[in-house]
PDB file of N, CA, C and O in Angstrom, chain B, residues numbered from 101:
ATOM      1  N   MET B 101       0.801  -1.214   0.209  1.00  0.00           N
ATOM      2  CA  MET B 101      -0.127   0.023  -0.053  1.00  0.00           C
ATOM      3  C   MET B 101       0.888   1.156  -0.014  1.00  0.00           C
ATOM      4  O   MET B 101       1.737   1.185   0.877  1.00  0.00           O
ATOM      5  N   PRO B 102       0.815   2.174  -1.046  1.00  0.00           N
ATOM      6  CA  PRO B 102       1.384   3.259  -0.905  1.00  0.00           C
ATOM      7  C   PRO B 102       1.117   4.173   0.171  1.00  0.00           C
ATOM      8  O   PRO B 102      -0.032   4.158   0.613  1.00  0.00           O
ATOM      9  N   ALA B 103       2.041   5.055   0.740  1.00  0.00           N
ATOM     10  CA  ALA B 103       1.793   5.661   1.919  1.00  0.00           C
ATOM     11  C   ALA B 103       1.254   6.924   1.439  1.00  0.00           C
ATOM     12  O   ALA B 103       1.359   7.251   0.257  1.00  0.00           O
ATOM     13  N   ALA B 104       0.525   7.842   2.556  1.00  0.00           N
ATOM     14  CA  ALA B 104       0.083   9.202   2.413  1.00  0.00           C
ATOM     15  C   ALA B 104       1.030  10.012   1.604  1.00  0.00           C
ATOM     16  O   ALA B 104       2.249   9.968   1.770  1.00  0.00           O
ATOM     17  N   GLY B 105       0.414  10.771   0.700  1.00  0.00           N
ATOM     18  CA  GLY B 105       1.304  11.853  -0.385  1.00  0.00           C
ATOM     19  C   GLY B 105       1.934  10.826  -1.391  1.00  0.00           C
ATOM     20  O   GLY B 105       2.514  11.432  -2.292  1.00  0.00           O
ATOM     21  N   ALA B 106       1.986   9.792  -1.490  1.00  0.00           N
ATOM     22  CA  ALA B 106       2.616   8.908  -2.594  1.00  0.00           C
ATOM     23  C   ALA B 106       1.440   8.764  -3.642  1.00  0.00           C
ATOM     24  O   ALA B 106       0.264   8.852  -3.289  1.00  0.00           O
ATOM     25  N   PHE B 107       1.872   8.509  -5.119  1.00  0.00           N
ATOM     26  CA  PHE B 107       0.932   8.431  -6.058  1.00  0.00           C
ATOM     27  C   PHE B 107       0.576   6.898  -6.111  1.00  0.00           C
ATOM     28  O   PHE B 107       1.355   6.004  -5.783  1.00  0.00           O
ATOM     29  N   ALA B 108      -0.507   6.748  -6.496  1.00  0.00           N
ATOM     30  CA  ALA B 108      -1.044   5.365  -6.573  1.00  0.00           C
ATOM     31  C   ALA B 108      -2.251   5.168  -7.876  1.00  0.00           C
ATOM     32  O   ALA B 108      -2.829   6.125  -8.391  1.00  0.00           O
ATOM     33  N   VAL B 109      -2.450   3.868  -8.221  1.00  0.00           N
ATOM     34  CA  VAL B 109      -3.299   3.721  -9.144  1.00  0.00           C
ATOM     35  C   VAL B 109      -4.532   2.854  -8.809  1.00  0.00           C
ATOM     36  O   VAL B 109      -4.427   1.709  -8.370  1.00  0.00           O
ATOM     37  N   ASP B 110      -5.625   3.431  -9.029  1.00  0.00           N
ATOM     38  CA  ASP B 110      -6.886   2.706  -8.763  1.00  0.00           C
ATOM     39  C   ASP B 110      -7.048   1.923  -9.909  1.00  0.00           C
ATOM     40  O   ASP B 110      -7.257   2.311 -11.059  1.00  0.00           O
ATOM     41  N   GLY B 111      -6.908   0.547  -9.401  1.00  0.00           N
ATOM     42  CA  GLY B 111      -6.878  -0.704 -10.323  1.00  0.00           C
ATOM     43  C   GLY B 111      -8.063  -0.972 -11.145  1.00  0.00           C
ATOM     44  O   GLY B 111      -8.081  -1.663 -12.163  1.00  0.00           O
ATOM     45  N   ARG B 112      -9.280  -0.217 -10.479  1.00  0.00           N
ATOM     46  CA  ARG B 112     -10.550  -0.516 -11.281  1.00  0.00           C
ATOM     47  C   ARG B 112     -10.449  -0.090 -12.581  1.00  0.00           C
ATOM     48  O   ARG B 112     -10.785  -0.791 -13.535  1.00  0.00           O
ATOM     49  N   ASP B 113      -9.863   1.371 -12.703  1.00  0.00           N
ATOM     50  CA  ASP B 113      -9.977   2.059 -14.021  1.00  0.00           C
ATOM     51  C   ASP B 113      -8.942   2.644 -14.421  1.00  0.00           C
ATOM     52  O   ASP B 113      -8.985   3.330 -15.442  1.00  0.00           O
ATOM     53  N   GLY B 114      -7.701   2.480 -13.637  1.00  0.00           N
ATOM     54  CA  GLY B 114      -6.416   3.121 -14.049  1.00  0.00           C
ATOM     55  C   GLY B 114      -6.053   4.594 -13.787  1.00  0.00           C
ATOM     56  O   GLY B 114      -5.005   5.069 -14.225  1.00  0.00           O
ATOM     57  N   ARG B 115      -6.967   5.333 -13.042  1.00  0.00           N
ATOM     58  CA  ARG B 115      -6.666   6.500 -12.783  1.00  0.00           C
ATOM     59  C   ARG B 115      -5.559   6.695 -11.710  1.00  0.00           C
ATOM     60  O   ARG B 115      -5.338   5.869 -10.824  1.00  0.00           O
ATOM     61  N   VAL B 116      -4.969   7.715 -11.850  1.00  0.00           N
ATOM     62  CA  VAL B 116      -3.596   7.882 -10.870  1.00  0.00           C
ATOM     63  C   VAL B 116      -4.144   9.042 -10.107  1.00  0.00           C
ATOM     64  O   VAL B 116      -4.820   9.939 -10.611  1.00  0.00           O
ATOM     65  N   GLY B 117      -3.749   8.942  -8.660  1.00  0.00           N
ATOM     66  CA  GLY B 117      -4.166   9.823  -7.784  1.00  0.00           C
ATOM     67  C   GLY B 117      -3.161   9.775  -6.472  1.00  0.00           C
ATOM     68  O   GLY B 117      -2.608   8.738  -6.108  1.00  0.00           O
ATOM     69  N   ARG B 118      -3.007  11.064  -5.813  1.00  0.00           N
ATOM     70  CA  ARG B 118      -2.275  10.953  -4.735  1.00  0.00           C
ATOM     71  C   ARG B 118      -3.213  10.432  -3.500  1.00  0.00           C
ATOM     72  O   ARG B 118      -4.426  10.614  -3.397  1.00  0.00           O
ATOM     73  N   VAL B 119      -2.404   9.777  -2.639  1.00  0.00           N
ATOM     74  CA  VAL B 119      -3.197   9.035  -1.615  1.00  0.00           C
ATOM     75  C   VAL B 119      -3.114  10.115  -0.457  1.00  0.00           C
ATOM     76  O   VAL B 119      -2.062  10.598  -0.038  1.00  0.00           O
ATOM     77  N   LEU B 120      -4.522  10.452   0.040  1.00  0.00           N
ATOM     78  CA  LEU B 120      -4.626  11.224   1.030  1.00  0.00           C
ATOM     79  C   LEU B 120      -4.884  10.563   2.182  1.00  0.00           C
ATOM     80  O   LEU B 120      -4.545  11.203   3.177  1.00  0.00           O
ATOM     81  N   GLU B 121      -5.420   9.388   2.416  1.00  0.00           N
ATOM     82  CA  GLU B 121      -5.624   8.529   3.757  1.00  0.00           C
ATOM     83  C   GLU B 121      -5.994   7.303   3.534  1.00  0.00           C
ATOM     84  O   GLU B 121      -6.423   7.046   2.409  1.00  0.00           O
ATOM     85  N   ARG B 122      -5.935   6.423   4.369  1.00  0.00           N
ATOM     86  CA  ARG B 122      -6.319   5.260   4.416  1.00  0.00           C
ATOM     87  C   ARG B 122      -7.314   5.026   5.718  1.00  0.00           C
ATOM     88  O   ARG B 122      -6.899   5.210   6.862  1.00  0.00           O
ATOM     89  N   SER B 123      -8.659   4.607   5.434  1.00  0.00           N
ATOM     90  CA  SER B 123      -9.578   4.401   6.519  1.00  0.00           C
ATOM     91  C   SER B 123     -10.197   3.020   6.349  1.00  0.00           C
ATOM     92  O   SER B 123     -11.074   2.762   5.524  1.00  0.00           O
ATOM     93  N   GLY B 124      -9.655   2.150   7.212  1.00  0.00           N
ATOM     94  CA  GLY B 124     -10.045   0.939   7.150  1.00  0.00           C
ATOM     95  C   GLY B 124      -9.785   0.144   5.686  1.00  0.00           C
ATOM     96  O   GLY B 124      -8.634  -0.077   5.308  1.00  0.00           O
ATOM     97  N   ASP B 125     -10.822  -0.218   4.991  1.00  0.00           N
ATOM     98  CA  ASP B 125     -10.651  -0.891   3.732  1.00  0.00           C
ATOM     99  C   ASP B 125     -10.836   0.183   2.550  1.00  0.00           C
ATOM    100  O   ASP B 125     -10.950  -0.213   1.389  1.00  0.00           O
ATOM    101  N   LEU B 126     -10.863   1.517   2.862  1.00  0.00           N
ATOM    102  CA  LEU B 126     -10.862   2.479   1.816  1.00  0.00           C
ATOM    103  C   LEU B 126      -9.608   3.380   1.749  1.00  0.00           C
ATOM    104  O   LEU B 126      -8.983   3.783   2.730  1.00  0.00           O
ATOM    105  N   VAL B 127      -9.339   3.631   0.492  1.00  0.00           N
ATOM    106  CA  VAL B 127      -8.137   4.678   0.411  1.00  0.00           C
ATOM    107  C   VAL B 127      -8.856   6.073  -0.251  1.00  0.00           C
ATOM    108  O   VAL B 127      -9.663   6.041  -1.180  1.00  0.00           O
ATOM    109  N   ARG B 128      -8.479   7.052   0.295  1.00  0.00           N
ATOM    110  CA  ARG B 128      -8.989   8.287  -0.471  1.00  0.00           C
ATOM    111  C   ARG B 128      -7.877   8.932  -1.369  1.00  0.00           C
ATOM    112  O   ARG B 128      -6.719   9.116  -0.995  1.00  0.00           O
ATOM    113  N   LEU B 129      -8.395   9.260  -2.639  1.00  0.00           N
ATOM    114  CA  LEU B 129      -7.406   9.669  -3.677  1.00  0.00           C
ATOM    115  C   LEU B 129      -7.694  10.858  -4.279  1.00  0.00           C
ATOM    116  O   LEU B 129      -8.883  11.162  -4.379  1.00  0.00           O
ATOM    117  N   ARG B 130      -6.730  11.705  -4.763  1.00  0.00           N
ATOM    118  CA  ARG B 130      -6.906  13.069  -5.417  1.00  0.00           C
ATOM    119  C   ARG B 130      -6.228  12.967  -6.617  1.00  0.00           C
ATOM    120  O   ARG B 130      -5.088  12.503  -6.655  1.00  0.00           O
ATOM    121  N   PRO B 131      -6.890  13.406  -7.734  1.00  0.00           N
ATOM    122  CA  PRO B 131      -6.038  13.393  -8.862  1.00  0.00           C
ATOM    123  C   PRO B 131      -5.038  14.540  -8.876  1.00  0.00           C
ATOM    124  O   PRO B 131      -5.158  15.565  -8.204  1.00  0.00           O
ATOM    125  N   PRO B 132      -3.944  14.240  -9.787  1.00  0.00           N
ATOM    126  CA  PRO B 132      -2.931  15.231  -9.779  1.00  0.00           C
ATOM    127  C   PRO B 132      -3.423  16.480 -10.325  1.00  0.00           C
ATOM    128  O   PRO B 132      -4.217  16.394 -11.262  1.00  0.00           O
ATOM    129  N   GLY B 133      -3.035  17.811  -9.833  1.00  0.00           N
ATOM    130  CA  GLY B 133      -3.537  18.897 -10.369  1.00  0.00           C
ATOM    131  C   GLY B 133      -4.829  19.266  -9.779  1.00  0.00           C
ATOM    132  O   GLY B 133      -5.341  20.308 -10.190  1.00  0.00           O
ATOM    133  N   GLY B 134      -5.429  18.594  -8.899  1.00  0.00           N
ATOM    134  CA  GLY B 134      -6.849  19.178  -8.435  1.00  0.00           C
ATOM    135  C   GLY B 134      -7.872  18.212  -8.903  1.00  0.00           C
ATOM    136  O   GLY B 134      -7.614  17.322  -9.714  1.00  0.00           O
ATOM    137  N   GLY B 135      -9.037  18.406  -8.374  1.00  0.00           N
ATOM    138  CA  GLY B 135     -10.134  17.874  -8.896  1.00  0.00           C
ATOM    139  C   GLY B 135     -10.822  17.076  -7.735  1.00  0.00           C
ATOM    140  O   GLY B 135     -10.419  17.033  -6.572  1.00  0.00           O
ATOM    141  N   PRO B 136     -12.052  16.382  -8.305  1.00  0.00           N
ATOM    142  CA  PRO B 136     -12.721  15.838  -7.130  1.00  0.00           C
ATOM    143  C   PRO B 136     -11.930  14.562  -6.638  1.00  0.00           C
ATOM    144  O   PRO B 136     -11.324  13.821  -7.412  1.00  0.00           O
ATOM    145  N   GLU B 137     -11.993  14.395  -5.361  1.00  0.00           N
ATOM    146  CA  GLU B 137     -11.418  13.272  -4.554  1.00  0.00           C
ATOM    147  C   GLU B 137     -12.388  12.048  -4.910  1.00  0.00           C
ATOM    148  O   GLU B 137     -13.565  12.203  -5.236  1.00  0.00           O
ATOM    149  N   TRP B 138     -11.796  10.915  -4.814  1.00  0.00           N
ATOM    150  CA  TRP B 138     -12.437   9.579  -4.937  1.00  0.00           C
ATOM    151  C   TRP B 138     -12.003   8.491  -4.001  1.00  0.00           C
ATOM    152  O   TRP B 138     -10.880   8.479  -3.496  1.00  0.00           O
ATOM    153  N   VAL B 139     -13.001   7.493  -3.760  1.00  0.00           N
ATOM    154  CA  VAL B 139     -12.546   6.475  -2.603  1.00  0.00           C
ATOM    155  C   VAL B 139     -12.374   5.216  -3.326  1.00  0.00           C
ATOM    156  O   VAL B 139     -13.245   4.953  -4.155  1.00  0.00           O
ATOM    157  N   CYS B 140     -11.336   4.322  -3.154  1.00  0.00           N
ATOM    158  CA  CYS B 140     -11.149   3.252  -3.828  1.00  0.00           C
ATOM    159  C   CYS B 140     -11.130   2.234  -2.559  1.00  0.00           C
ATOM    160  O   CYS B 140     -10.825   2.627  -1.433  1.00  0.00           O
ATOM    161  N   PRO B 141     -11.457   0.999  -2.827  1.00  0.00           N
ATOM    162  CA  PRO B 141     -11.049  -0.127  -2.003  1.00  0.00           C
ATOM    163  C   PRO B 141      -9.813  -0.501  -1.924  1.00  0.00           C
ATOM    164  O   PRO B 141      -9.238  -0.735  -2.987  1.00  0.00           O
ATOM    165  N   ALA B 142      -9.143  -0.642  -0.767  1.00  0.00           N
ATOM    166  CA  ALA B 142      -7.681  -0.828  -0.305  1.00  0.00           C
ATOM    167  C   ALA B 142      -7.174  -1.689  -1.334  1.00  0.00           C
ATOM    168  O   ALA B 142      -6.167  -1.425  -1.991  1.00  0.00           O
ATOM    169  N   GLN B 143      -7.909  -2.771  -1.478  1.00  0.00           N
ATOM    170  CA  GLN B 143      -7.203  -4.184  -2.375  1.00  0.00           C
ATOM    171  C   GLN B 143      -7.246  -3.675  -3.798  1.00  0.00           C
ATOM    172  O   GLN B 143      -6.525  -4.307  -4.571  1.00  0.00           O
ATOM    173  N   ASP B 144      -7.935  -2.669  -4.312  1.00  0.00           N
ATOM    174  CA  ASP B 144      -7.738  -2.215  -5.677  1.00  0.00           C
ATOM    175  C   ASP B 144      -6.527  -1.178  -5.854  1.00  0.00           C
ATOM    176  O   ASP B 144      -6.182  -0.965  -7.016  1.00  0.00           O
ATOM    177  N   VAL B 145      -5.925  -0.589  -4.948  1.00  0.00           N
ATOM    178  CA  VAL B 145      -4.971   0.325  -5.059  1.00  0.00           C
ATOM    179  C   VAL B 145      -3.527  -0.255  -5.131  1.00  0.00           C
ATOM    180  O   VAL B 145      -3.072  -0.989  -4.254  1.00  0.00           O
ATOM    181  N   GLN B 146      -2.798   0.153  -6.310  1.00  0.00           N
ATOM    182  CA  GLN B 146      -1.474  -0.085  -6.625  1.00  0.00           C
ATOM    183  C   GLN B 146      -0.415   0.764  -6.641  1.00  0.00           C
ATOM    184  O   GLN B 146      -0.713   1.877  -7.076  1.00  0.00           O
ATOM    185  N   PRO B 147       0.768   0.619  -6.303  1.00  0.00           N
ATOM    186  CA  PRO B 147       1.746   1.705  -6.589  1.00  0.00           C
ATOM    187  C   PRO B 147       1.686   2.281  -7.911  1.00  0.00           C
ATOM    188  O   PRO B 147       1.331   1.593  -8.868  1.00  0.00           O
ATOM    189  N   ALA B 148       1.998   3.456  -8.029  1.00  0.00           N
ATOM    190  CA  ALA B 148       2.241   4.128  -9.411  1.00  0.00           C
ATOM    191  C   ALA B 148       3.622   3.674  -9.841  1.00  0.00           C
ATOM    192  O   ALA B 148       4.593   3.597  -9.088  1.00  0.00           O
ATOM    193  N   SER B 149       3.604   3.354 -11.254  1.00  0.00           N
ATOM    194  CA  SER B 149       4.958   3.095 -11.970  1.00  0.00           C
ATOM    195  C   SER B 149       5.663   4.393 -11.891  1.00  0.00           C
ATOM    196  O   SER B 149       5.035   5.385 -11.520  1.00  0.00           O
ATOM    197  N   PRO B 150       7.272   4.495 -12.301  1.00  0.00           N
ATOM    198  CA  PRO B 150       7.676   5.536 -12.200  1.00  0.00           C
ATOM    199  C   PRO B 150       7.345   6.521 -13.186  1.00  0.00           C
ATOM    200  O   PRO B 150       7.573   7.699 -12.911  1.00  0.00           O
ATOM    201  N   GLY B 151       6.811   6.204 -14.361  1.00  0.00           N
ATOM    202  CA  GLY B 151       6.418   6.657 -15.541  1.00  0.00           C
ATOM    203  C   GLY B 151       4.925   7.440 -15.133  1.00  0.00           C
ATOM    204  O   GLY B 151       4.598   8.515 -15.636  1.00  0.00           O
ATOM    205  N   GLU B 152       4.245   6.828 -14.312  1.00  0.00           N
ATOM    206  CA  GLU B 152       2.992   7.454 -14.060  1.00  0.00           C
ATOM    207  C   GLU B 152       3.256   8.606 -12.926  1.00  0.00           C
ATOM    208  O   GLU B 152       2.614   9.654 -12.866  1.00  0.00           O
ATOM    209  N   VAL B 153       4.148   8.286 -12.177  1.00  0.00           N
ATOM    210  CA  VAL B 153       4.457   9.411 -11.191  1.00  0.00           C
ATOM    211  C   VAL B 153       5.070  10.553 -11.852  1.00  0.00           C
ATOM    212  O   VAL B 153       4.829  11.646 -11.340  1.00  0.00           O
ATOM    213  N   LEU B 154       5.800  10.526 -12.866  1.00  0.00           N
ATOM    214  CA  LEU B 154       6.396  11.426 -13.579  1.00  0.00           C
ATOM    215  C   LEU B 154       5.345  12.278 -14.199  1.00  0.00           C
ATOM    216  O   LEU B 154       5.393  13.504 -14.095  1.00  0.00           O
ATOM    217  N   ARG B 155       4.216  11.542 -14.963  1.00  0.00           N
ATOM    218  CA  ARG B 155       3.305  12.238 -15.445  1.00  0.00           C
ATOM    219  C   ARG B 155       2.393  12.944 -14.624  1.00  0.00           C
ATOM    220  O   ARG B 155       1.754  13.893 -15.079  1.00  0.00           O
ATOM    221  N   ALA B 156       2.282  12.567 -13.470  1.00  0.00           N
ATOM    222  CA  ALA B 156       1.203  13.200 -12.426  1.00  0.00           C
ATOM    223  C   ALA B 156       1.918  14.274 -11.971  1.00  0.00           C
ATOM    224  O   ALA B 156       1.295  15.328 -11.841  1.00  0.00           O
ATOM    225  N   ARG B 157       3.414  14.243 -11.621  1.00  0.00           N
ATOM    226  CA  ARG B 157       4.108  15.570 -11.179  1.00  0.00           C
ATOM    227  C   ARG B 157       3.940  16.523 -11.987  1.00  0.00           C
ATOM    228  O   ARG B 157       3.614  17.644 -11.596  1.00  0.00           O
ATOM    229  N   VAL B 158       4.166  16.178 -13.441  1.00  0.00           N
ATOM    230  CA  VAL B 158       4.153  17.342 -14.507  1.00  0.00           C
ATOM    231  C   VAL B 158       2.723  17.901 -14.397  1.00  0.00           C
ATOM    232  O   VAL B 158       2.587  19.124 -14.363  1.00  0.00           O
ATOM    233  N   THR B 159       1.557  17.027 -14.334  1.00  0.00           N
ATOM    234  CA  THR B 159       0.191  17.634 -14.304  1.00  0.00           C
ATOM    235  C   THR B 159       0.393  18.659 -13.045  1.00  0.00           C
ATOM    236  O   THR B 159       0.098  19.846 -13.181  1.00  0.00           O
ATOM    237  N   GLU B 160       0.833  18.223 -11.996  1.00  0.00           N
ATOM    238  CA  GLU B 160       0.754  19.186 -10.757  1.00  0.00           C
ATOM    239  C   GLU B 160       1.598  20.192 -11.058  1.00  0.00           C
ATOM    240  O   GLU B 160       1.202  21.301 -10.701  1.00  0.00           O
ATOM    241  N   ILE B 161       2.680  20.147 -11.627  1.00  0.00           N
ATOM    242  CA  ILE B 161       3.703  21.444 -11.876  1.00  0.00           C
ATOM    243  C   ILE B 161       2.904  22.393 -12.799  1.00  0.00           C
ATOM    244  O   ILE B 161       2.971  23.600 -12.565  1.00  0.00           O
ATOM    245  N   ASN B 162       2.230  21.990 -13.725  1.00  0.00           N
ATOM    246  CA  ASN B 162       1.656  22.552 -14.677  1.00  0.00           C
ATOM    247  C   ASN B 162       0.420  23.322 -14.239  1.00  0.00           C
ATOM    248  O   ASN B 162       0.105  24.405 -14.731  1.00  0.00           O
ATOM    249  N   ARG B 163      -0.206  22.746 -13.358  1.00  0.00           N
ATOM    250  CA  ARG B 163      -1.352  23.194 -12.620  1.00  0.00           C
ATOM    251  C   ARG B 163      -1.037  24.554 -11.879  1.00  0.00           C
ATOM    252  O   ARG B 163      -1.550  25.659 -12.056  1.00  0.00           O
ATOM    253  N   GLU B 164      -0.046  24.160 -10.997  1.00  0.00           N
ATOM    254  CA  GLU B 164       0.710  25.186 -10.310  1.00  0.00           C
ATOM    255  C   GLU B 164       0.906  26.532 -10.937  1.00  0.00           C
ATOM    256  O   GLU B 164       0.546  27.601 -10.445  1.00  0.00           O
ATOM    257  N   GLY B 165       1.553  26.346 -12.143  1.00  0.00           N
ATOM    258  CA  GLY B 165       1.873  27.496 -12.974  1.00  0.00           C
ATOM    259  C   GLY B 165       0.691  28.264 -13.372  1.00  0.00           C
ATOM    260  O   GLY B 165       0.742  29.471 -13.609  1.00  0.00           O
ATOM    261  N   GLN B 166      -0.598  27.408 -13.459  1.00  0.00           N
ATOM    262  CA  GLN B 166      -1.665  28.375 -14.074  1.00  0.00           C
ATOM    263  C   GLN B 166      -2.392  29.042 -12.836  1.00  0.00           C
ATOM    264  O   GLN B 166      -3.421  29.683 -13.046  1.00  0.00           O
ATOM    265  N   LEU B 167      -1.977  28.936 -11.771  1.00  0.00           N
ATOM    266  CA  LEU B 167      -2.852  29.603 -10.436  1.00  0.00           C
ATOM    267  C   LEU B 167      -2.576  31.092 -10.501  1.00  0.00           C
ATOM    268  O   LEU B 167      -1.533  31.459 -11.042  1.00  0.00           O
ATOM    269  N   PRO B 168      -3.298  31.855 -10.071  1.00  0.00           N
ATOM    270  CA  PRO B 168      -3.181  33.305  -9.737  1.00  0.00           C
ATOM    271  C   PRO B 168      -2.285  33.507  -8.498  1.00  0.00           C
ATOM    272  O   PRO B 168      -2.651  33.002  -7.436  1.00  0.00           O
ATOM    273  N   ARG B 169      -1.173  34.189  -8.556  1.00  0.00           N
ATOM    274  CA  ARG B 169      -0.367  34.704  -7.480  1.00  0.00           C
ATOM    275  C   ARG B 169      -0.779  35.736  -6.748  1.00  0.00           C
ATOM    276  O   ARG B 169      -0.076  36.163  -5.832  1.00  0.00           O
TER     277      ARG B 169
END
């Protein structure tokens, strides 16, 4: 199970998200760059590959650059 703050993959549909917390058998994930959070059963959460992590980080960095300062 990826730790809080790490990127993970929802094995049900392949979405990548940052792990926010685990509560019992559920894991709460947030998409890179923001957006609605979702809940995934812990048994369906997989660690993100290095390529998926890279894409997710680029998405976050790009999103940060678009926010008003």
